[in-house]
mmCIF file as Biopython writes it, N, C-alpha, C and O atoms, coordinates in Angstrom:
data_model
#
loop_
_atom_site.group_PDB
_atom_site.id
_atom_site.type_symbol
_atom_site.label_atom_id
_atom_site.label_alt_id
_atom_site.label_comp_id
_atom_site.label_asym_id
_atom_site.label_entity_id
_atom_site.label_seq_id
_atom_site.pdbx_PDB_ins_code
_atom_site.Cartn_x
_atom_site.Cartn_y
_atom_site.Cartn_z
_atom_site.occupancy
_atom_site.B_iso_or_equiv
_atom_site.auth_seq_id
_atom_site.auth_asym_id
_atom_site.pdbx_PDB_model_num
ATOM 1   N N  . ILE A ? 1  ? -16.528 -11.929 -13.647 1.0 0.0 1  A 1 
ATOM 2   C CA . ILE A ? 1  ? -17.698 -12.286 -14.412 1.0 0.0 1  A 1 
ATOM 3   C C  . ILE A ? 1  ? -18.875 -12.287 -13.451 1.0 0.0 1  A 1 
ATOM 4   O O  . ILE A ? 1  ? -19.060 -13.241 -12.696 1.0 0.0 1  A 1 
ATOM 5   N N  . SER A ? 2  ? -19.650 -11.253 -13.472 1.0 0.0 2  A 1 
ATOM 6   C CA . SER A ? 2  ? -20.806 -11.195 -12.595 1.0 0.0 2  A 1 
ATOM 7   C C  . SER A ? 2  ? -21.834 -10.241 -13.177 1.0 0.0 2  A 1 
ATOM 8   O O  . SER A ? 2  ? -21.471 -9.292  -13.872 1.0 0.0 2  A 1 
ATOM 9   N N  . PRO A ? 3  ? -23.105 -10.476 -12.907 1.0 0.0 3  A 1 
ATOM 10  C CA . PRO A ? 3  ? -24.133 -9.636  -13.505 1.0 0.0 3  A 1 
ATOM 11  C C  . PRO A ? 3  ? -24.041 -8.202  -13.016 1.0 0.0 3  A 1 
ATOM 12  O O  . PRO A ? 3  ? -24.135 -7.941  -11.817 1.0 0.0 3  A 1 
ATOM 13  N N  . GLY A ? 4  ? -23.858 -7.276  -13.941 1.0 0.0 4  A 1 
ATOM 14  C CA . GLY A ? 4  ? -23.842 -5.866  -13.600 1.0 0.0 4  A 1 
ATOM 15  C C  . GLY A ? 4  ? -22.587 -5.363  -12.932 1.0 0.0 4  A 1 
ATOM 16  O O  . GLY A ? 4  ? -22.541 -4.198  -12.537 1.0 0.0 4  A 1 
ATOM 17  N N  . ARG A ? 5  ? -21.573 -6.180  -12.785 1.0 0.0 5  A 1 
ATOM 18  C CA . ARG A ? 5  ? -20.359 -5.744  -12.094 1.0 0.0 5  A 1 
ATOM 19  C C  . ARG A ? 5  ? -19.149 -5.685  -13.005 1.0 0.0 5  A 1 
ATOM 20  O O  . ARG A ? 5  ? -18.075 -5.271  -12.568 1.0 0.0 5  A 1 
ATOM 21  N N  . GLY A ? 6  ? -19.289 -6.083  -14.246 1.0 0.0 6  A 1 
ATOM 22  C CA . GLY A ? 6  ? -18.126 -6.112  -15.132 1.0 0.0 6  A 1 
ATOM 23  C C  . GLY A ? 6  ? -17.301 -7.353  -14.867 1.0 0.0 6  A 1 
ATOM 24  O O  . GLY A ? 6  ? -17.389 -7.958  -13.799 1.0 0.0 6  A 1 
ATOM 25  N N  . GLY A ? 7  ? -16.521 -7.716  -15.821 1.0 0.0 7  A 1 
ATOM 26  C CA . GLY A ? 7  ? -15.726 -8.931  -15.682 1.0 0.0 7  A 1 
ATOM 27  C C  . GLY A ? 7  ? -14.344 -8.644  -15.149 1.0 0.0 7  A 1 
ATOM 28  O O  . GLY A ? 7  ? -13.863 -7.512  -15.198 1.0 0.0 7  A 1 
ATOM 29  N N  . GLY A ? 8  ? -13.741 -9.635  -14.663 1.0 0.0 8  A 1 
ATOM 30  C CA . GLY A ? 8  ? -12.371 -9.536  -14.185 1.0 0.0 8  A 1 
ATOM 31  C C  . GLY A ? 8  ? -11.802 -10.934 -14.135 1.0 0.0 8  A 1 
ATOM 32  O O  . GLY A ? 8  ? -12.544 -11.914 -14.063 1.0 0.0 8  A 1 
ATOM 33  N N  . GLY A ? 9  ? -10.539 -11.025 -14.171 1.0 0.0 9  A 1 
ATOM 34  C CA . GLY A ? 9  ? -9.957  -12.355 -14.127 1.0 0.0 9  A 1 
ATOM 35  C C  . GLY A ? 9  ? -8.482  -12.277 -13.861 1.0 0.0 9  A 1 
ATOM 36  O O  . GLY A ? 9  ? -7.880  -11.204 -13.876 1.0 0.0 9  A 1 
ATOM 37  N N  . GLY A ? 10 ? -7.925  -13.401 -13.623 1.0 0.0 10 A 1 
ATOM 38  C CA . GLY A ? 10 ? -6.496  -13.468 -13.382 1.0 0.0 10 A 1 
ATOM 39  C C  . GLY A ? 10 ? -6.107  -14.875 -13.013 1.0 0.0 10 A 1 
ATOM 40  O O  . GLY A ? 10 ? -6.951  -15.767 -12.921 1.0 0.0 10 A 1 
ATOM 41  N N  . GLY A ? 11 ? -4.850  -15.061 -12.808 1.0 0.0 11 A 1 
ATOM 42  C CA . GLY A ? 11 ? -4.356  -16.374 -12.434 1.0 0.0 11 A 1 
ATOM 43  C C  . GLY A ? 11 ? -4.440  -16.594 -10.943 1.0 0.0 11 A 1 
ATOM 44  O O  . GLY A ? 11 ? -4.709  -15.672 -10.173 1.0 0.0 11 A 1 
ATOM 45  N N  . MET A ? 12 ? -4.205  -17.828 -10.549 1.0 0.0 12 A 1 
ATOM 46  C CA . MET A ? 12 ? -4.177  -18.141 -9.127  1.0 0.0 12 A 1 
ATOM 47  C C  . MET A ? 12 ? -3.114  -19.206 -8.888  1.0 0.0 12 A 1 
ATOM 48  O O  . MET A ? 12 ? -2.760  -19.960 -9.795  1.0 0.0 12 A 1 
ATOM 49  N N  . THR A ? 13 ? -2.621  -19.257 -7.685  1.0 0.0 13 A 1 
ATOM 50  C CA . THR A ? 13 ? -1.536  -20.181 -7.362  1.0 0.0 13 A 1 
ATOM 51  C C  . THR A ? 13 ? -2.042  -21.343 -6.514  1.0 0.0 13 A 1 
ATOM 52  O O  . THR A ? 13 ? -1.459  -21.670 -5.481  1.0 0.0 13 A 1 
ATOM 53  N N  . ALA A ? 14 ? -3.116  -21.952 -6.954  1.0 0.0 14 A 1 
ATOM 54  C CA . ALA A ? 14 ? -3.668  -23.097 -6.242  1.0 0.0 14 A 1 
ATOM 55  C C  . ALA A ? 14 ? -3.838  -24.239 -7.233  1.0 0.0 14 A 1 
ATOM 56  O O  . ALA A ? 14 ? -3.830  -24.026 -8.446  1.0 0.0 14 A 1 
ATOM 57  N N  . TRP A ? 15 ? -3.991  -25.438 -6.715  1.0 0.0 15 A 1 
ATOM 58  C CA . TRP A ? 15 ? -4.255  -26.573 -7.590  1.0 0.0 15 A 1 
ATOM 59  C C  . TRP A ? 15 ? -5.758  -26.786 -7.628  1.0 0.0 15 A 1 
ATOM 60  O O  . TRP A ? 15 ? -6.417  -26.795 -6.589  1.0 0.0 15 A 1 
ATOM 61  N N  . VAL A ? 16 ? -6.297  -26.958 -8.824  1.0 0.0 16 A 1 
ATOM 62  C CA . VAL A ? 16 ? -7.727  -27.216 -8.995  1.0 0.0 16 A 1 
ATOM 63  C C  . VAL A ? 16 ? -7.900  -28.329 -10.029 1.0 0.0 16 A 1 
ATOM 64  O O  . VAL A ? 16 ? -6.977  -28.633 -10.784 1.0 0.0 16 A 1 
ATOM 65  N N  . ASP A ? 17 ? -9.074  -28.925 -10.056 1.0 0.0 17 A 1 
ATOM 66  C CA . ASP A ? 17 ? -9.358  -30.006 -11.004 1.0 0.0 17 A 1 
ATOM 67  C C  . ASP A ? 17 ? -9.234  -29.567 -12.455 1.0 0.0 17 A 1 
ATOM 68  O O  . ASP A ? 17 ? -9.077  -30.407 -13.341 1.0 0.0 17 A 1 
ATOM 69  N N  . ALA A ? 18 ? -9.303  -28.266 -12.712 1.0 0.0 18 A 1 
ATOM 70  C CA . ALA A ? 18 ? -9.154  -27.762 -14.083 1.0 0.0 18 A 1 
ATOM 71  C C  . ALA A ? 18 ? -7.807  -28.174 -14.674 1.0 0.0 18 A 1 
ATOM 72  O O  . ALA A ? 18 ? -7.654  -28.209 -15.895 1.0 0.0 18 A 1 
ATOM 73  N N  . CYS A ? 19 ? -6.842  -28.481 -13.833 1.0 0.0 19 A 1 
ATOM 74  C CA . CYS A ? 19 ? -5.527  -28.930 -14.321 1.0 0.0 19 A 1 
ATOM 75  C C  . CYS A ? 19 ? -5.654  -30.168 -15.196 1.0 0.0 19 A 1 
ATOM 76  O O  . CYS A ? 19 ? -4.936  -30.303 -16.187 1.0 0.0 19 A 1 
ATOM 77  N N  . PHE A ? 20 ? -6.572  -31.083 -14.837 1.0 0.0 20 A 1 
ATOM 78  C CA . PHE A ? 20 ? -6.777  -32.289 -15.648 1.0 0.0 20 A 1 
ATOM 79  C C  . PHE A ? 20 ? -7.240  -31.925 -17.053 1.0 0.0 20 A 1 
ATOM 80  O O  . PHE A ? 20 ? -6.792  -32.520 -18.033 1.0 0.0 20 A 1 
ATOM 81  N N  . LEU A ? 21 ? -8.136  -30.950 -17.148 1.0 0.0 21 A 1 
ATOM 82  C CA . LEU A ? 21 ? -8.627  -30.513 -18.456 1.0 0.0 21 A 1 
ATOM 83  C C  . LEU A ? 21 ? -7.523  -29.828 -19.241 1.0 0.0 21 A 1 
ATOM 84  O O  . LEU A ? 21 ? -7.325  -30.108 -20.423 1.0 0.0 21 A 1 
ATOM 85  N N  . ASN A ? 22 ? -6.802  -28.927 -18.577 1.0 0.0 22 A 1 
ATOM 86  C CA . ASN A ? 22 ? -5.720  -28.197 -19.243 1.0 0.0 22 A 1 
ATOM 87  C C  . ASN A ? 22 ? -4.654  -29.131 -19.801 1.0 0.0 22 A 1 
ATOM 88  O O  . ASN A ? 22 ? -4.094  -28.866 -20.865 1.0 0.0 22 A 1 
ATOM 89  N N  . GLU A ? 23 ? -4.369  -30.216 -19.098 1.0 0.0 23 A 1 
ATOM 90  C CA . GLU A ? 23 ? -3.370  -31.184 -19.565 1.0 0.0 23 A 1 
ATOM 91  C C  . GLU A ? 23 ? -3.742  -31.787 -20.914 1.0 0.0 23 A 1 
ATOM 92  O O  . GLU A ? 23 ? -2.874  -32.257 -21.650 1.0 0.0 23 A 1 
ATOM 93  N N  . HIS A ? 24 ? -5.027  -31.774 -21.235 1.0 0.0 24 A 1 
ATOM 94  C CA . HIS A ? 24 ? -5.516  -32.343 -22.494 1.0 0.0 24 A 1 
ATOM 95  C C  . HIS A ? 24 ? -5.940  -31.259 -23.482 1.0 0.0 24 A 1 
ATOM 96  O O  . HIS A ? 24 ? -6.679  -31.527 -24.430 1.0 0.0 24 A 1 
ATOM 97  N N  . GLY A ? 25 ? -5.463  -30.024 -23.252 1.0 0.0 25 A 1 
ATOM 98  C CA . GLY A ? 25 ? -5.736  -28.930 -24.169 1.0 0.0 25 A 1 
ATOM 99  C C  . GLY A ? 25 ? -7.146  -28.378 -24.097 1.0 0.0 25 A 1 
ATOM 100 O O  . GLY A ? 25 ? -7.589  -27.696 -25.021 1.0 0.0 25 A 1 
ATOM 101 N N  . ILE A ? 26 ? -7.862  -28.661 -23.013 1.0 0.0 26 A 1 
ATOM 102 C CA . ILE A ? 26 ? -9.226  -28.169 -22.844 1.0 0.0 26 A 1 
ATOM 103 C C  . ILE A ? 26 ? -9.194  -26.965 -21.913 1.0 0.0 26 A 1 
ATOM 104 O O  . ILE A ? 26 ? -8.844  -27.109 -20.741 1.0 0.0 26 A 1 
ATOM 105 N N  . PRO A ? 27 ? -9.551  -25.777 -22.407 1.0 0.0 27 A 1 
ATOM 106 C CA . PRO A ? 27 ? -9.552  -24.596 -21.545 1.0 0.0 27 A 1 
ATOM 107 C C  . PRO A ? 27 ? -10.584 -24.753 -20.425 1.0 0.0 27 A 1 
ATOM 108 O O  . PRO A ? 27 ? -11.636 -25.360 -20.627 1.0 0.0 27 A 1 
ATOM 109 N N  . ALA A ? 28 ? -10.285 -24.216 -19.269 1.0 0.0 28 A 1 
ATOM 110 C CA . ALA A ? 28 ? -11.196 -24.308 -18.130 1.0 0.0 28 A 1 
ATOM 111 C C  . ALA A ? 28 ? -11.193 -22.998 -17.361 1.0 0.0 28 A 1 
ATOM 112 O O  . ALA A ? 28 ? -10.207 -22.261 -17.359 1.0 0.0 28 A 1 
ATOM 113 N N  . VAL A ? 29 ? -12.306 -22.726 -16.715 1.0 0.0 29 A 1 
ATOM 114 C CA . VAL A ? 29 ? -12.457 -21.526 -15.896 1.0 0.0 29 A 1 
ATOM 115 C C  . VAL A ? 29 ? -12.849 -21.965 -14.494 1.0 0.0 29 A 1 
ATOM 116 O O  . VAL A ? 29 ? -13.713 -22.827 -14.330 1.0 0.0 29 A 1 
ATOM 117 N N  . CYS A ? 30 ? -12.228 -21.384 -13.495 1.0 0.0 30 A 1 
ATOM 118 C CA . CYS A ? 30 ? -12.618 -21.597 -12.101 1.0 0.0 30 A 1 
ATOM 119 C C  . CYS A ? 30 ? -13.455 -20.395 -11.695 1.0 0.0 30 A 1 
ATOM 120 O O  . CYS A ? 30 ? -12.996 -19.256 -11.781 1.0 0.0 30 A 1 
ATOM 121 N N  . PHE A ? 31 ? -14.669 -20.643 -11.257 1.0 0.0 31 A 1 
ATOM 122 C CA . PHE A ? 31 ? -15.592 -19.555 -10.960 1.0 0.0 31 A 1 
ATOM 123 C C  . PHE A ? 31 ? -16.431 -19.919 -9.752  1.0 0.0 31 A 1 
ATOM 124 O O  . PHE A ? 31 ? -16.888 -21.055 -9.622  1.0 0.0 31 A 1 
ATOM 125 N N  . GLY A ? 32 ? -16.631 -18.964 -8.879  1.0 0.0 32 A 1 
ATOM 126 C CA . GLY A ? 32 ? -17.504 -19.202 -7.739  1.0 0.0 32 A 1 
ATOM 127 C C  . GLY A ? 32 ? -17.558 -17.999 -6.830  1.0 0.0 32 A 1 
ATOM 128 O O  . GLY A ? 32 ? -16.795 -17.048 -6.997  1.0 0.0 32 A 1 
ATOM 129 N N  . PRO A ? 33 ? -18.458 -18.038 -5.870  1.0 0.0 33 A 1 
ATOM 130 C CA . PRO A ? 33 ? -18.617 -16.916 -4.953  1.0 0.0 33 A 1 
ATOM 131 C C  . PRO A ? 33 ? -17.533 -16.907 -3.881  1.0 0.0 33 A 1 
ATOM 132 O O  . PRO A ? 33 ? -16.828 -17.896 -3.680  1.0 0.0 33 A 1 
ATOM 133 N N  . GLY A ? 34 ? -17.419 -15.794 -3.212  1.0 0.0 34 A 1 
ATOM 134 C CA . GLY A ? 34 ? -16.500 -15.692 -2.087  1.0 0.0 34 A 1 
ATOM 135 C C  . GLY A ? 34 ? -15.134 -15.171 -2.468  1.0 0.0 34 A 1 
ATOM 136 O O  . GLY A ? 34 ? -14.875 -14.819 -3.619  1.0 0.0 34 A 1 
ATOM 137 N N  . SER A ? 35 ? -14.278 -15.131 -1.487  1.0 0.0 35 A 1 
ATOM 138 C CA . SER A ? 35 ? -12.921 -14.619 -1.649  1.0 0.0 35 A 1 
ATOM 139 C C  . SER A ? 35 ? -11.933 -15.777 -1.633  1.0 0.0 35 A 1 
ATOM 140 O O  . SER A ? 35 ? -11.938 -16.590 -0.709  1.0 0.0 35 A 1 
ATOM 141 N N  . ILE A ? 36 ? -11.094 -15.850 -2.645  1.0 0.0 36 A 1 
ATOM 142 C CA . ILE A ? 36 ? -10.085 -16.912 -2.685  1.0 0.0 36 A 1 
ATOM 143 C C  . ILE A ? 36 ? -9.111  -16.774 -1.509  1.0 0.0 36 A 1 
ATOM 144 O O  . ILE A ? 36 ? -8.492  -17.753 -1.092  1.0 0.0 36 A 1 
ATOM 145 N N  . ALA A ? 37 ? -8.982  -15.560 -0.983  1.0 0.0 37 A 1 
ATOM 146 C CA . ALA A ? 37 ? -8.074  -15.322 0.142   1.0 0.0 37 A 1 
ATOM 147 C C  . ALA A ? 37 ? -8.525  -16.057 1.401   1.0 0.0 37 A 1 
ATOM 148 O O  . ALA A ? 37 ? -7.694  -16.399 2.244   1.0 0.0 37 A 1 
ATOM 149 N N  . GLN A ? 38 ? -9.814  -16.303 1.541   1.0 0.0 38 A 1 
ATOM 150 C CA . GLN A ? 38 ? -10.294 -16.991 2.738   1.0 0.0 38 A 1 
ATOM 151 C C  . GLN A ? 38 ? -10.812 -18.400 2.435   1.0 0.0 38 A 1 
ATOM 152 O O  . GLN A ? 38 ? -11.324 -19.077 3.327   1.0 0.0 38 A 1 
ATOM 153 N N  . ALA A ? 39 ? -10.682 -18.834 1.201   1.0 0.0 39 A 1 
ATOM 154 C CA . ALA A ? 39 ? -11.153 -20.173 0.837   1.0 0.0 39 A 1 
ATOM 155 C C  . ALA A ? 39 ? -10.391 -21.243 1.609   1.0 0.0 39 A 1 
ATOM 156 O O  . ALA A ? 39 ? -9.171  -21.167 1.756   1.0 0.0 39 A 1 
ATOM 157 N N  . HIS A ? 40 ? -11.102 -22.213 2.087   1.0 0.0 40 A 1 
ATOM 158 C CA . HIS A ? 40 ? -10.552 -23.366 2.808   1.0 0.0 40 A 1 
ATOM 159 C C  . HIS A ? 40 ? -9.862  -22.979 4.114   1.0 0.0 40 A 1 
ATOM 160 O O  . HIS A ? 40 ? -9.040  -23.735 4.631   1.0 0.0 40 A 1 
ATOM 161 N N  . ALA A ? 41 ? -10.194 -21.810 4.644   1.0 0.0 41 A 1 
ATOM 162 C CA . ALA A ? 41 ? -9.658  -21.383 5.938   1.0 0.0 41 A 1 
ATOM 163 C C  . ALA A ? 41 ? -10.553 -21.932 7.053   1.0 0.0 41 A 1 
ATOM 164 O O  . ALA A ? 41 ? -11.660 -22.405 6.797   1.0 0.0 41 A 1 
ATOM 165 N N  . ALA A ? 42 ? -10.069 -21.863 8.266   1.0 0.0 42 A 1 
ATOM 166 C CA . ALA A ? 42 ? -10.832 -22.367 9.408   1.0 0.0 42 A 1 
ATOM 167 C C  . ALA A ? 42 ? -12.175 -21.655 9.543   1.0 0.0 42 A 1 
ATOM 168 O O  . ALA A ? 42 ? -13.165 -22.272 9.935   1.0 0.0 42 A 1 
ATOM 169 N N  . GLU A ? 43 ? -12.216 -20.378 9.227   1.0 0.0 43 A 1 
ATOM 170 C CA . GLU A ? 43 ? -13.451 -19.590 9.341   1.0 0.0 43 A 1 
ATOM 171 C C  . GLU A ? 43 ? -13.988 -19.214 7.963   1.0 0.0 43 A 1 
ATOM 172 O O  . GLU A ? 43 ? -14.392 -18.071 7.750   1.0 0.0 43 A 1 
ATOM 173 N N  . GLU A ? 44 ? -13.997 -20.145 7.041   1.0 0.0 44 A 1 
ATOM 174 C CA . GLU A ? 44 ? -14.473 -19.873 5.679   1.0 0.0 44 A 1 
ATOM 175 C C  . GLU A ? 44 ? -15.976 -19.593 5.686   1.0 0.0 44 A 1 
ATOM 176 O O  . GLU A ? 44 ? -16.743 -20.281 6.361   1.0 0.0 44 A 1 
ATOM 177 N N  . TRP A ? 45 ? -16.385 -18.581 4.932   1.0 0.0 45 A 1 
ATOM 178 C CA . TRP A ? 45 ? -17.803 -18.263 4.790   1.0 0.0 45 A 1 
ATOM 179 C C  . TRP A ? 45 ? -18.002 -17.503 3.481   1.0 0.0 45 A 1 
ATOM 180 O O  . TRP A ? 45 ? -17.050 -16.951 2.928   1.0 0.0 45 A 1 
ATOM 181 N N  . VAL A ? 46 ? -19.229 -17.476 2.991   1.0 0.0 46 A 1 
ATOM 182 C CA . VAL A ? 46 ? -19.577 -16.764 1.764   1.0 0.0 46 A 1 
ATOM 183 C C  . VAL A ? 46 ? -20.884 -16.029 2.019   1.0 0.0 46 A 1 
ATOM 184 O O  . VAL A ? 46 ? -21.818 -16.596 2.586   1.0 0.0 46 A 1 
ATOM 185 N N  . ARG A ? 47 ? -20.953 -14.768 1.601   1.0 0.0 47 A 1 
ATOM 186 C CA . ARG A ? 47 ? -22.181 -13.980 1.758   1.0 0.0 47 A 1 
ATOM 187 C C  . ARG A ? 47 ? -23.287 -14.549 0.868   1.0 0.0 47 A 1 
ATOM 188 O O  . ARG A ? 47 ? -23.025 -14.998 -0.247  1.0 0.0 47 A 1 
ATOM 189 N N  . VAL A ? 48 ? -24.513 -14.526 1.365   1.0 0.0 48 A 1 
ATOM 190 C CA . VAL A ? 48 ? -25.653 -15.059 0.623   1.0 0.0 48 A 1 
ATOM 191 C C  . VAL A ? 48 ? -25.836 -14.326 -0.700  1.0 0.0 48 A 1 
ATOM 192 O O  . VAL A ? 48 ? -26.143 -14.959 -1.710  1.0 0.0 48 A 1 
ATOM 193 N N  . ASP A ? 49 ? -25.653 -13.005 -0.719  1.0 0.0 49 A 1 
ATOM 194 C CA . ASP A ? 49 ? -25.834 -12.262 -1.977  1.0 0.0 49 A 1 
ATOM 195 C C  . ASP A ? 49 ? -24.803 -12.681 -3.027  1.0 0.0 49 A 1 
ATOM 196 O O  . ASP A ? 49 ? -25.085 -12.607 -4.223  1.0 0.0 49 A 1 
ATOM 197 N N  . GLU A ? 50 ? -23.619 -13.118 -2.605  1.0 0.0 50 A 1 
ATOM 198 C CA . GLU A ? 50 ? -22.624 -13.601 -3.559  1.0 0.0 50 A 1 
ATOM 199 C C  . GLU A ? 50 ? -23.026 -14.962 -4.129  1.0 0.0 50 A 1 
ATOM 200 O O  . GLU A ? 50 ? -22.786 -15.239 -5.304  1.0 0.0 50 A 1 
ATOM 201 N N  . ILE A ? 51 ? -23.634 -15.807 -3.303  1.0 0.0 51 A 1 
ATOM 202 C CA . ILE A ? 51 ? -24.124 -17.101 -3.790  1.0 0.0 51 A 1 
ATOM 203 C C  . ILE A ? 51 ? -25.256 -16.876 -4.789  1.0 0.0 51 A 1 
ATOM 204 O O  . ILE A ? 51 ? -25.313 -17.533 -5.828  1.0 0.0 51 A 1 
ATOM 205 N N  . GLU A ? 52 ? -26.154 -15.946 -4.471  1.0 0.0 52 A 1 
ATOM 206 C CA . GLU A ? 52 ? -27.261 -15.641 -5.379  1.0 0.0 52 A 1 
ATOM 207 C C  . GLU A ? 52 ? -26.752 -15.082 -6.704  1.0 0.0 52 A 1 
ATOM 208 O O  . GLU A ? 52 ? -27.252 -15.455 -7.765  1.0 0.0 52 A 1 
ATOM 209 N N  . ALA A ? 53 ? -25.766 -14.193 -6.652  1.0 0.0 53 A 1 
ATOM 210 C CA . ALA A ? 53 ? -25.190 -13.630 -7.883  1.0 0.0 53 A 1 
ATOM 211 C C  . ALA A ? 53 ? -24.514 -14.724 -8.704  1.0 0.0 53 A 1 
ATOM 212 O O  . ALA A ? 53 ? -24.635 -14.744 -9.929  1.0 0.0 53 A 1 
ATOM 213 N N  . CYS A ? 54 ? -23.814 -15.619 -8.046  1.0 0.0 54 A 1 
ATOM 214 C CA . CYS A ? 54 ? -23.149 -16.733 -8.730  1.0 0.0 54 A 1 
ATOM 215 C C  . CYS A ? 54 ? -24.187 -17.615 -9.419  1.0 0.0 54 A 1 
ATOM 216 O O  . CYS A ? 54 ? -23.987 -18.036 -10.558 1.0 0.0 54 A 1 
ATOM 217 N N  . ALA A ? 55 ? -25.284 -17.894 -8.737  1.0 0.0 55 A 1 
ATOM 218 C CA . ALA A ? 55 ? -26.345 -18.718 -9.320  1.0 0.0 55 A 1 
ATOM 219 C C  . ALA A ? 55 ? -26.937 -18.051 -10.555 1.0 0.0 55 A 1 
ATOM 220 O O  . ALA A ? 55 ? -27.235 -18.725 -11.541 1.0 0.0 55 A 1 
ATOM 221 N N  . ARG A ? 56 ? -27.111 -16.725 -10.510 1.0 0.0 56 A 1 
ATOM 222 C CA . ARG A ? 56 ? -27.639 -16.006 -11.680 1.0 0.0 56 A 1 
ATOM 223 C C  . ARG A ? 56 ? -26.679 -16.104 -12.858 1.0 0.0 56 A 1 
ATOM 224 O O  . ARG A ? 56 ? -27.105 -16.343 -13.988 1.0 0.0 56 A 1 
ATOM 225 N N  . VAL A ? 57 ? -25.396 -15.923 -12.604 1.0 0.0 57 A 1 
ATOM 226 C CA . VAL A ? 57 ? -24.399 -15.996 -13.680 1.0 0.0 57 A 1 
ATOM 227 C C  . VAL A ? 57 ? -24.375 -17.400 -14.282 1.0 0.0 57 A 1 
ATOM 228 O O  . VAL A ? 57 ? -24.378 -17.549 -15.504 1.0 0.0 57 A 1 
ATOM 229 N N  . LEU A ? 58 ? -24.351 -18.424 -13.438 1.0 0.0 58 A 1 
ATOM 230 C CA . LEU A ? 58 ? -24.315 -19.798 -13.944 1.0 0.0 58 A 1 
ATOM 231 C C  . LEU A ? 58 ? -25.598 -20.156 -14.692 1.0 0.0 58 A 1 
ATOM 232 O O  . LEU A ? 58 ? -25.554 -20.860 -15.700 1.0 0.0 58 A 1 
ATOM 233 N N  . GLY A ? 59 ? -26.741 -19.672 -14.200 1.0 0.0 59 A 1 
ATOM 234 C CA . GLY A ? 59 ? -28.004 -19.906 -14.894 1.0 0.0 59 A 1 
ATOM 235 C C  . GLY A ? 59 ? -28.019 -19.244 -16.257 1.0 0.0 59 A 1 
ATOM 236 O O  . GLY A ? 59 ? -28.441 -19.852 -17.241 1.0 0.0 59 A 1 
ATOM 237 N N  . ASP A ? 60 ? -27.558 -17.993 -16.323 1.0 0.0 60 A 1 
ATOM 238 C CA . ASP A ? 60 ? -27.507 -17.269 -17.594 1.0 0.0 60 A 1 
ATOM 239 C C  . ASP A ? 60 ? -26.550 -17.957 -18.561 1.0 0.0 60 A 1 
ATOM 240 O O  . ASP A ? 60 ? -26.868 -18.127 -19.739 1.0 0.0 60 A 1 
ATOM 241 N N  . PHE A ? 61 ? -25.386 -18.350 -18.069 1.0 0.0 61 A 1 
ATOM 242 C CA . PHE A ? 61 ? -24.416 -19.053 -18.908 1.0 0.0 61 A 1 
ATOM 243 C C  . PHE A ? 61 ? -25.019 -20.348 -19.456 1.0 0.0 61 A 1 
ATOM 244 O O  . PHE A ? 61 ? -24.893 -20.645 -20.644 1.0 0.0 61 A 1 
ATOM 245 N N  . SER A ? 62 ? -25.670 -21.113 -18.586 1.0 0.0 62 A 1 
ATOM 246 C CA . SER A ? 62 ? -26.252 -22.394 -19.001 1.0 0.0 62 A 1 
ATOM 247 C C  . SER A ? 62 ? -27.312 -22.199 -20.077 1.0 0.0 62 A 1 
ATOM 248 O O  . SER A ? 62 ? -27.334 -22.928 -21.069 1.0 0.0 62 A 1 
ATOM 249 N N  . ARG A ? 63 ? -28.192 -21.216 -19.885 1.0 0.0 63 A 1 
ATOM 250 C CA . ARG A ? 63 ? -29.228 -20.950 -20.889 1.0 0.0 63 A 1 
ATOM 251 C C  . ARG A ? 63 ? -28.608 -20.578 -22.226 1.0 0.0 63 A 1 
ATOM 252 O O  . ARG A ? 63 ? -29.028 -21.080 -23.269 1.0 0.0 63 A 1 
ATOM 253 N N  . ARG A ? 64 ? -27.607 -19.698 -22.200 1.0 0.0 64 A 1 
ATOM 254 C CA . ARG A ? 64 ? -26.959 -19.280 -23.453 1.0 0.0 64 A 1 
ATOM 255 C C  . ARG A ? 64 ? -26.217 -20.439 -24.113 1.0 0.0 64 A 1 
ATOM 256 O O  . ARG A ? 64 ? -26.273 -20.603 -25.332 1.0 0.0 64 A 1 
ATOM 257 N N  . PHE A ? 65 ? -25.530 -21.233 -23.315 1.0 0.0 65 A 1 
ATOM 258 C CA . PHE A ? 65 ? -24.770 -22.361 -23.847 1.0 0.0 65 A 1 
ATOM 259 C C  . PHE A ? 65 ? -25.705 -23.389 -24.489 1.0 0.0 65 A 1 
ATOM 260 O O  . PHE A ? 65 ? -25.447 -23.865 -25.595 1.0 0.0 65 A 1 
ATOM 261 N N  . LEU A ? 66 ? -26.783 -23.725 -23.792 1.0 0.0 66 A 1 
ATOM 262 C CA . LEU A ? 66 ? -27.705 -24.740 -24.294 1.0 0.0 66 A 1 
ATOM 263 C C  . LEU A ? 66 ? -28.515 -24.250 -25.491 1.0 0.0 66 A 1 
ATOM 264 O O  . LEU A ? 66 ? -28.988 -25.054 -26.294 1.0 0.0 66 A 1 
ATOM 265 N N  . ALA A ? 67 ? -28.675 -22.925 -25.613 1.0 0.0 67 A 1 
ATOM 266 C CA . ALA A ? 67 ? -29.411 -22.359 -26.749 1.0 0.0 67 A 1 
ATOM 267 C C  . ALA A ? 67 ? -28.561 -22.370 -28.016 1.0 0.0 67 A 1 
ATOM 268 O O  . ALA A ? 67 ? -29.070 -22.188 -29.122 1.0 0.0 67 A 1 
ATOM 269 N N  . GLY A ? 68 ? -27.272 -22.585 -27.840 1.0 0.0 68 A 1 
ATOM 270 C CA . GLY A ? 68 ? -26.366 -22.654 -28.986 1.0 0.0 68 A 1 
ATOM 271 C C  . GLY A ? 68 ? -25.871 -21.318 -29.365 1.0 0.0 68 A 1 
ATOM 272 O O  . GLY A ? 68 ? -25.095 -21.193 -30.313 1.0 0.0 68 A 1 
#
């Protein structure tokens, strides 16, 4: 899910707070910049353009959601 890049998705084998929502039948999405392969590693980093793209997607989602 990113502006101009097409969507993609899949499962992951990590524990996230979304589990609390799922336990109560509330669907949840984990979304953010960077590579899950290097997340929480000693040398974790995220490119600035990925943070900017993530901010655009979240801003667009928020505007659409709040507009109803």
